C-alpha positions as CSV (number, residue, x, y, z in Angstrom):
1,M,0.0,0.0,0.0
2,H,1.5,3.3,-1.1
3,Y,0.8,6.3,1.0
4,E,2.3,9.5,2.2
5,P,2.1,10.0,6.0
6,A,0.4,13.4,5.6
7,E,-2.5,11.7,3.7
8,K,-5.6,11.0,5.7
9,G,-6.1,7.3,6.3
10,A,-2.5,6.3,6.9
11,P,-2.2,3.2,9.0
12,R,-2.1,3.8,12.8
13,R,1.1,1.9,13.2
14,I,2.9,4.5,11.2
15,A,2.2,7.1,13.9
16,G,4.0,4.9,16.4
17,L,6.9,4.3,14.0
18,R,7.2,8.1,13.4
19,N,7.5,8.7,17.1
20,T,10.2,6.0,17.3
21,I,12.1,7.5,14.5
22,L,11.9,11.0,15.9
23,N,12.8,10.0,19.5
24,F,15.4,7.3,18.9
25,T,17.3,8.4,15.9
26,P,19.0,11.5,17.5
27,Q,20.1,9.3,20.4
28,L,21.5,6.7,17.9
29,F,23.5,9.2,16.0
30,A,24.9,10.8,19.2
31,R,26.1,7.3,20.3
32,L,27.6,6.6,16.8
33,R,29.5,9.8,16.8
34,K,30.8,9.3,20.3
35,E,31.8,5.7,19.5
36,F,33.3,6.2,16.0
37,G,34.0,9.9,15.7
38,P,33.6,12.2,12.8
39,E,35.6,10.1,10.3
40,I,32.8,7.9,9.2
41,Y,29.9,8.9,7.0
42,L,26.4,8.6,8.5
43,L,23.1,8.6,6.6
44,H,19.5,8.1,7.6
45,D,16.5,7.5,5.4
46,A,13.0,7.5,6.9
47,H,11.5,6.2,3.6
48,H,8.7,8.9,3.4
49,R,7.4,7.9,6.8
50,L,7.7,11.5,8.2
51,T,5.6,14.5,7.4
52,P,7.5,17.5,6.1
53,I,7.4,19.1,9.5
54,E,8.6,16.0,11.2
55,A,11.4,15.6,8.7
56,A,12.5,19.2,9.3
57,R,12.5,18.6,13.0
58,L,14.6,15.4,12.7
59,G,17.0,17.1,10.3
60,K,17.5,20.0,12.7
61,E,18.1,17.5,15.6
62,L,20.6,15.6,13.5
63,E,22.6,18.6,12.4
64,P,25.2,18.3,15.2
65,F,26.1,14.9,13.9
66,H,27.1,16.0,10.4
67,L,25.3,13.4,8.3
68,S,26.3,12.9,4.7
69,G,23.8,13.8,2.0
């Protein structure tokens, strides 16, 4: 089933997944940078599961970890 999260009728499980992505991912990247330093490239793809506002929030929270794009 193809959908965009901003569309009405998206499965409820996606809301929980979005919260997990938004809450867990910054902690994950903080840990990765602490463990491996700035020498490795990091990338995260939420596969269209975030609304534009959520994606912007996540991007802002991940800025300190210098992800590759």
